[in-house]
N, C-alpha and C positions, 0 to 999 in steps of 0.2 A: 605735254608730253597724254598720250591715250590710255586711256585705261586698261585696257591687255600692257601695256610696258611698267606701270606703275606698282612694283617691286614690293610694297608695303601693304596693298591688299589680297585678299587670301586668293588660291591659285584657282578657287571653283569661279570667283568673282571676274575673275582676268580671262578663264576662258569665255564663259559666256558671254564676257562684252566683247568676246574677236570674234565667235561664233555666231553671233547675233550679224556682228558687221559681213560678212563675207554671203559671197552667193554659195547657190549652188556649184559652180561649176567649180567655184576658188574652193569650196571642204570637196570636192574630189578630188582636186590637186593634190589637197594634203595627204590623202590616202594616198597617194601614188610615188613612185620611184624611179632613179633611172642610174644606171650601172657604168659608168665613162669608160667604154672600152675603145681603148685612143692606141691602137699599136704604131701610127705610123711616128710616135712622139717620144718612141725610148730613148732616156737616155744613157741608158748602159748596157753592158752584157752583149753589144750586137744585135743581129737581127733577127727577127722571131723565124723559126722553121714549121716548114710546115708538121699541124699534130691533129691526130686522128680520135677524134672524140666521140662520142654515142651520135646516131644519125639524127636520134630523137631530137639530144640538143642541138645538133646543129639548124634542126628544122624552128623548134622555138628561136633561135636567135635570131634566123630572118623571119620570124613575126615582127620582131621589135626593133626600135632601134633607139641611141642612146640620149637620142631630141627631141624622142617623141612625147606629148603632152603638157611640152611648156605652157602650153598658151594658158594650160588651168592652174597655173602652179605647180610648185615640187615641194613633196612635204619632205623625200627622203633621199640619201645619196647614198650609195653602197660600194665600198672598196674603190675609193678614190687611189690608196695609196697602194691594195696591194696588185691593180690592172696590170703590172708593169714594172720592170727594173725603172726604178727612180730613187733619187736619194734622198731622204729625209725633209731638207730644204723645197727642190721639187715639188713633193708630196705637197708640204705645207703651203705651196705655191698655188697650186690645184684647187686644192679646199677650197682655198679663200674663192678664187674665182668660180667654183661651182658655188659657194656660198652668195656672190652676188648675183648670179644666175638665179637662183631660185630664189630672193628677197624679189631682184624685180619683176619675174613669172608671177608670182604670188599677189603682185597688187596692192600688199597691203607692209613691204618688207620684212617678210616670216620666212628664216632663215628656215633651212634642210637639219635632219637630223641626220648625224654621219656614219655610216655603219662601215666595222672591218671583223676578219675573223681573226680569232684569237685561239686556237684548236691547242697549237702547239707553240704559247708565244703570241704578238703582235708578229701577223702574217705579211711583212712588205719586206722591202731590200735594205737591209744590215742591221736586223733585229734579232736579238739570241734565239736561238732555238732551243726551246726547254724539250724533256723527254714529253712522249704522245700520252696521251691521255689513261690505254691502259698501263702504263708506268706508274699515273699516282696510284691507280688503285695499288700494285702491287708493294708501295711506299706503305697500306694505311695508315696514314699520316695525316690526318685534314689540316693539321697546325701548319704542317710543312707545303701544301695545297695551297691554302688562304694565303702566307706569305707571297709565292708564286703569285698567285692571279693578283694581288699588289700590286706588285712591281710591273707586271703587263700592264697591269688600268692604268698607273703613271707613268708609264710611257704611250700608252695610245692617249690619254687624256693630254698630253703638253703638246700634243701635237696637232690637235682640233678633231678628237674621235669623241663620238658620244655615247653609241653601243658594240659593244660587242656580240658576233652572234657566234656564242659559246655560253655555257655547257652543253656537251653532249649527255645527255641523263638515262639513255637507253642501255638496257639490260640485255646481255646476251645472252641469246635463244640459241645460236647455231655459229659456234667456231666455224665457219666456212662463209660466214658473209665477210663482205670484202671491208666493213668498216667498226669488225671488232678493233683496230688499235686505236680507234677514237671513244672509246669506251672506256669505264672504269672496271669492269668487267662482266661476272655473272651473279653478281646478288645484290641485289636491289638496298639491302642497308647500306651495304659499302660506295652503291654507284652513289645512293641520299646524300652520303653524309659528305661523303668526296666532292660533288657534286653545291651541294649546299656552300661547304665552306670557298671552293671557288665562285661563288656568286657574293659572298661576300667579303674578299678580298678584292676582286673586281669593282663592286659598288662603293667601297670603301673607298678607293682610288677616285669613286666622281664617273666612272664609265658603268652604263647598266649593260648587265648582261641580259642574255636571251636562251633558253632551254628549248635544247630540242631533240629527236625530233619529236612531237608529243601528236599521234602515242604508238607503237605498235610496229614502230620501220624495224626494229632489230630482230623482229618476229615473221618475215616476210616466209614464206615458203620457200624451203631446201636453199634457205642461205642469201638468195639472186636478188640484187639490186632493186627498188620499187618492186618487189613481187607484192602480191596479198597475204595480207594477213588475217590466217585461217585460226581465228581465237575466240576463246568464250568471254565470256561478259566477268565471270571470276578470277583467269589469269588475268587478265587485263585489269581488274582491280587492285588482285593482289601480288601482283610480279611487277607489271610495269610502270604504273600509277605511281606507287609510293614514293620512288624518289622527287618524280615531278610533283607533289603533294608537298614534300621537303624541301623542297627549293623554294615554291611557293608561301608557304605559309611562315618558314621559319626563314629561309633568306630573304624572304622579302623582292623577289627578282622583278624587275622590271617589263620582261617581255617575254615572250614564251613565240618559237616557229615549231609550224604544222610539220607531221610526218606526211612525208609522199604518197605512203602505202594507202590501201582502203582498209576497213576493219569490217571483218564482215559483210562484206560490201558497199560500204560507208566510205567516202576519201577523207581521211584525217582534214582537210581542208574544207569541206563542204559538211561535217561534224557538228551540227548543233549540239550532241548531246555532249561530245569531247570542249569542243568552244566555249559553250555558256554555261549548261547543266552542271558541268565536273566543276571547268576553269574557273568560272566567275560564280553560280550560285552556290554549288557547295565548300570551297576552297576561298572563296573572296578575292581574287585574282583582282589587279587593278589596271596592271599595268596595258600594254599593246601586242596582242599578236600581229605576228608580222607570219610573213608564207616562205615558205622554203620556196628558191630559185624556180619559177615557172609553172608551181605548183594549180595557179590558180588555171592557166594554160591546158593543164593536162584532165582539169576535168570534161574538156573536150576533145583535145589531143589522144589520151589517153585510156581514160575510167569511163568515158562515154556516157558519161553521167546529163552533161548539158548538149545541146543541140548547137551551139553556136558562143562565141568569147563573149557576148552581152548576159547569157544566164548564166555565165561561167562566174562572170562576177556579181550576180545579183545571189547564186545560190553560196558562193563566199561570206559575202557581209552581213545575208540574212542567217548563217550560223556563225557569224562571232571572228571574223577575221576583219582587220581595221586596214591593214596594208599590204602593196603586194609586189612583193622581188620578183627579180631584181630591175623589170620596167613596169611601165605600164601598161596591160597590157588587156587583158580583159576587164580591168576599171576603167578605161575608156566610157563604157558602155553606160555607167550606174543615173547618168545625168539623164539621155534616154528613159529606163528603166524603170527610173523614180518620175518621170514626166506624165509616160503612160501609165501609170498607177501599181504597176507590176512590183512596185519595191518602194515602201514608205521611207518616208525622208528622215523621220524618227530615226530610222535606222541607221544612217549616212551621217547624222548628226551624233551617233550615240560612238560611233568610229572615231570622229572627227574629235568629241570632247577628249576620248583617250589620247591622240596625238597631241592634241593641243593643251593639254595638262600635262605628260611630257615637257616639252618644248619650257612650258613656263619654268619646271623643276631645272633643267636644264642650263635657264638663264638665256636664252636662244631670243626671248621676248624682250627680256628685261630693256630698260629707255639705255642709249650707249650704247648696245652692242655696232660692233663696227669687222668685219669680214677683214680687213688689214690685220685685226691686231690676235686675228684667231693661230694658233699654233706656236709654236718654236722650232721654228728650221734648224738653230744648232742644237740640236737633242739626241744625246748620243744612246744611241735604241739596242747597245751591245756594252752597256757599261760593264766593268767589273763588281757592283753589286747585284747583275744580272745572272755574268758569269759564274759568280759563288753560289747562287742559288739554283741553278741549271745544274751543275756539279754535286750537291746535296742531293737534288731529286737525282738525280743517276744513281748515284752511289745507293741512297736508302732504296731506288728500284730493283736491285740486282738480286736474282732469286740466284739460291746455290739450292738447285735440286736433288743430287745426289756426289757424294764427296767419299772418297776408299782410304783420303789420306794424301793425296796427291796434291790437292788445293791446301796453306797457299805452295805456289813454288817456290821451290827453293832458291834462295841470291843467289847470281852466278852462274844458275844451270842456262845448259844445251836445249834452247825450245827451236821445234819449229811452228811459224806460224801457216796454218793453211785453208784453202776455202774462199767461197764468191766474196762473201760480208768481211773477210779481213782486212781489205784497204779501201775500202769504198765507202765515202762517209754519208751517201747518198740511204747505207741501211743502215744510219743512226736513226734515223727521223721518218715522220710520218706524214701522209698524203699534204696534208696542210700544213706543214713545215715549207716556206718560201723557197727555200731549194729543190724544190722535188714538184711543188705546185705549179710553180712559176718558169725561177730559173731554168728547168732541164727544156725547155720550152726552147731557148734561145741560143744563138751560134757560138755563144764564148759564156757559157754557162757558171760555172764558177759555185761558191756556196754563199756571195755577198758577205759573209763575215771569215773570219777563219779557224779553222776548223780542223784539228790534228787528228791522221790516221792512228786505226789500230796499231798497222805497223811499224812507224813513228813510236809511239806511245811504249810499244814494248820491245823496241828493240835499245830505247835507255836503260829496259833492264836488262835484259838477256842477252847472250851467245845467237844472234838470232838467223832462222835461215827461212824463209819465207816462198809462196807458191798460192797462186790463186787456185788451181785446180780446172775449177768448170765455172762457168759465169751462174748467177743465180737461177735464171728462166730459160734460156737458149738451151740444145741439146747438145750439146758440142763436149766430147768426151778427150777429147785430147789429148787437154795439158794436165793428166790424172796422172800421168806418170812420172811429170815432173815433180808432181805435190807428193809422190811417193819416195822419190827420189832426194828429197827436200828433210823428208823423217831419216835420212840414215845419221845415226851417230848422233841422234838429241834426246836428252834426257826425258824429254816430253812434245806431245802434238795440242797446241789450240787451233782446235780446226773449228773454224768460223763459218757456218752457213745460214741461212736465213731468208729473208726478202728485198727487197727493193721496192718502195708505195709509188701509187701512179695512179692515175682516171684514169677510169673506165677501158683499162687491158693494157694502162701503158706501164703496170705493176704488176707484182705476183700478191698484192694485197692495199686497198685501200679502196677509195668510192668508185662502187664497178666493176671492182676487180676480186670479184670472189671464187672459190674455191672448191672446184669438184669433189676432190676426196682432199683430205688432211696431211699428205706426202709432203714432203720437202718436196717445193717447186725445182721442176727441171731436173736435171740429171745428179743431182746433190748429195741422195743416197747412195748414188754409183762410189762417188767419191767417197764417204764416209765408208762404203765399205771398204775400198780400198785401204785407207788409212788404217781404219780397224786390223787392216792382215798384215800391215807391219810389227804387230806383237808391242808395240810402244803405247806405256801409258797417254791415253787419248781425254783432252778436256774440251767435250763438245760443246761450243760454243753457239748458244742460237738468237741471233738478232731478229728479231720479229716485229708483227705488228698481230700476228696470230698463236697461235700453240700448234704444233705440229705433232705428228706418230713419231715417238721417238720409242717405243718399245723393241723393238726390233736392236736396238745398239742399249739400253739403258744394261746389260748385266756385260758388256765388251768394253764402257768406257768407264776412266778413273774417276770423271768427274763428268756432269751436266751443271752446266749454266747458261741459265734462260736469261735474256735482256731485251724490254721488248721496250724499243723504240729509244734508244738512253737522249738522245739529243746532240747539240752539240757539245759536250763535254764529255760525250759517251767514250771516248779514248780510254781518257784520262779516270774514269771512272774503274769502267775495266780494268786496267792496268793497275789500280787502286787494290779492288778486289782480288782478283791473279798472285798480284806480289804478296795480300793479307795484311795492307797501310788499312786498309780498310775492312772491316768485317758484316759481311752481308748482312743486311736485318729484310730483306724484300719475302714478301707472302706471295704466293699464285693467287690473281686476282681471278685467274681460270683455268682449269683442267688441262693438263697436260695429256692429250691422248696417247692410248695403248698402241693399238691403229690404227688406217685410215681412215676407213669404213665402219670402225664400232663406236662411234658416237654420231651425231654432235648432242647426244645427253650432256647434261649441266648438275652439279651436285645437288640441286634445288630439286630433285625430285622425290615421287611416292616410293611405297617399296615396290610397287609391281614395274615402277620405269626405271628399279637398277638391281630388278631379281637377277639370278643369274639362271635361277631354276627353271626359270621359264620360255627361254629360247636361247636357239645356239647363239646369238649374237652375245658374245659379254660387252656391257655397257659398262664396267669399269675402267675409270682410265688409268693411265701409268699413272700421274700425280694430279692430287684432289686441289679441291679450292683451297687457299691457306694455308699452304705445304710452303715452308721456305726453311735451309736448315742455317747453323751457322759455324765459326771458330772454334767457340765456347758452347757451353751446354748450360740448357736449360731445365728446372724442374717445376711444376705445379703441385702444388701441397693443400691440407686445410680448408676446403673447401663447405662453407657455412652458409643455410639461408636463415635468414632472421624468423621464418616463417614456415612450416610447412600447411597451413590451410590458410588462406589467400583469396578474400570476397571476392568476386565477378570484377567490384571496380574500387579495387587495393590494389598494394603493391609487395612487393618484395624484396629486399637484399641480398645478393647475392656475393658472396666475399673469400675470395684466394690470394694464397703470398706467392710468388712467381719469386723462385730464387735463381740467379746467375752461378750457375755451380761447377763452372769453368774455368781459366785463369787470365782470360783476358776480359775486357771488357764490351759490349754489345746489347743488344735489342730483341726483347721477344713482345711478339702481338700475343696476348692473351683473349681469346676467344670464347664466346658462348652463347651454345646453339640451345637452339627448344625444340624438343617432340612433343606432340599434341599425342596421346597415348588412346584416344578413341573423338573421334570427332563427327557431326553430322556428314559431313562430305569428307571427300580424302583429302588428306595434307600431305605438305613434302614430311620426308624421313625425317631430317631435321632441318634448321634453315638457323642462318644465324641475326642473332637479337642485339651483340653489344660485344664490342673488342676493344682494346684499348692496348698502346704501342709501350714496352715499358723499357725504360734505358737504365741499365745496371753494370755499376762495375763487378770486376772480378770477385766474387763469394758474397757480394748482396744480395738483400731478400727486399721484397717491397710488397704492402699489402696492397689489395686492386682489389673496391667494393663495384657492383653493378648495381643499378636502381631499377628494376624493371616493374612498369607499371602493366597493370593486367590490358591496358589497351595495345600494346605488344603483344599481347596472344588471337587480336581476337583476328577474324577470317570474312572473310563474302561467304554467308551463309543458301541454305536451300533456296531462298528464298529472296535472296541476293540484297539483302541489308546485313551490316558489317554487325557481326555479334562476338560477345566473349561468351563463351557452354562452360558451365562446370564440369567437373571431373579431375580423372588425375594427366598432371603432367611430369617429363621427364625434363630435368636441367644438366647440361652437358661442358664440361669445360678443360681445356686443354689450348693446342698450340695447329693445329689447324684442323679441318671436316674431318677428319680421320683417326687423329690421334687425342684423344679426348677422355685423360686415365679418369679424369672427375667428375662424379655423376651423383644429384639425390633427386629424390622426388616430391613433387610437393602438391596440392589438392586446390584447385579455384573451385568457390562453394558458392550456394545461392542460386538465382536463378539466371536462369539467359539473360545476357544484359544486351539492347540493341545497343551501339555504339552511337552516337551523335558526331558530326561531323567537328573538327577542332582536335580530336584525339591525337593521344602522345605520342611522338614519330622516332623518337629517340633514346638511350639508354644513359641516364647521363651515369657516367667514372668517375668514384676517387679513388688517387694515387698516394696512400702514405707510406714512408720507413717503417723499417720493421726494429 
């Protein structure tokens, strides 16, 4: 047995033993990857159709090939299961073959680390599609997100996957951005707590999580994919970075993926500040930094900061990038860069140590490892357990925005179901859900798993008429008359509008599917106006990946329900909420705009950002962050602070009572917001510093206590050091960012305190009966 195969030795000793045994070429091989795209080996769902993708992506595919670089070894294999439709058994067989290839190419029997996507569940044929991340945000339920992630991780681990390319921890800054659906919303604390819960669930199941996109991607100019991020360091530190820091420090994530964007002119993939100074020197990150697909090539092709691919690879490694995905391209030249003296070999060793450490921890280097034993070909990836979790996630994510009493719909009612998302299950799922991401490119796509349509679910509950009316995105109004006719003689109308997600222009939302305005896509507005004109009570059901402007309809709709891509169990969950079997508990993780062009501001703005007196443009949304109604009622009362003076290094408890004042069980999200009344730099008008989802029976009350450390009141000061300043603070508690009936003042006392690394990032919550 070789030293690095001895599981009784310390990890560091095993790594050093193998590193010393590798040639420079073999070291570089461990930093490369392959994406086995083999469309000619499709086993399910017919043949591939021509697919229009971004021209730039096509060019980068042409620069690489799935077999390139194997002479140096192979460190990573990405998306064996997600490449084309195939059964779990076929995927396991392909994975085993690639591990044999990697071991032979390495010269030292070193297997590859295997990656897959998991943004809405394991992104492969036949796997459960869970709600999109924006729906996780609407649950405000970290425990449920962790449970979901554990189920996803267990499935991936069972078939031999080592690393998941998720979660996404970008904070929404512009609702027009196509990847809003992949985020947990517009608040850094919600994004951080839910993202960290996902990391814990996934890694607890034995699969490494990958935080992305580090950092700034969601703040791209005008919400355009890959556009520059024109942001100062203070906003980066106080809004964009905190979720990543939380998942690194508290979630102990094992991997981070760079952002495509350049921040203030420096591409993230080549930013020593982001990849080394912040991530490793400040936060203590020990895992690997992997490139987003083709990001290293982008230094030459798009950013134009490298003259050739060899220079691009050198810039990346020097900055702190460890692994190039999805193919070895820019990293091919690392050997010559070292031998020419342009790149110190110590930097190669640094990256290789990180890769080998993970291979040791994953058991890939243990004596007796055999590719033939990898993976369970009989694993059920769409189990009843998975479906039950997916259904709970979907139910908790649905947000009741408004309701004049029409909901729940009366049993036995005559209901018209109309609208473009009313019977298309693709509108239930995000861009990285396998049916949207891969299957729609095939001649006989299907969904790969059973997915019930909304029409089927509601027909089981009501006397139903149905008409689509208009497409999601095409400008065809010929079906509006039939939709109006379907509304005749009914008691209520469920009008389903929204999105269909896709890649690079194939959808109305998704990666590369950015929006010019926040008006409903296509001619859906014309359908809404026609249906409202019938005078029937209209329940506007929005199935979407981003919020759309609904201000023109709010006063004429009987109810508005927002469902952010609820996944495979969407129809059952929506029906359960509309009928009242499920009491809605979702809260908006993003605001819903009033007008198509009056945004893209988020709630996390300064007084002047949200002021109505300084501009003719009204920046206020229709429904604010944190808003969501219920079929019961709640009241918060009796706010008590443990102190009115708190040292700048101290803490206080804020306690409130939340009571279910209605006649049925439900859940309320108690939210705590903080306002710094006078600071040395401009602060948000308010920011969320704590929340708790509290389940209550009718008439029940609970006491909720938030422990707020002074570190939670820190910010990046004038000199870019993080500080806590003495002065007056206002703490408010309520059930949304605008419904805050309770408030109390306190003062931070002492001198300005510089906050060292390792600050308190969370607000612990205790819930007790009254």
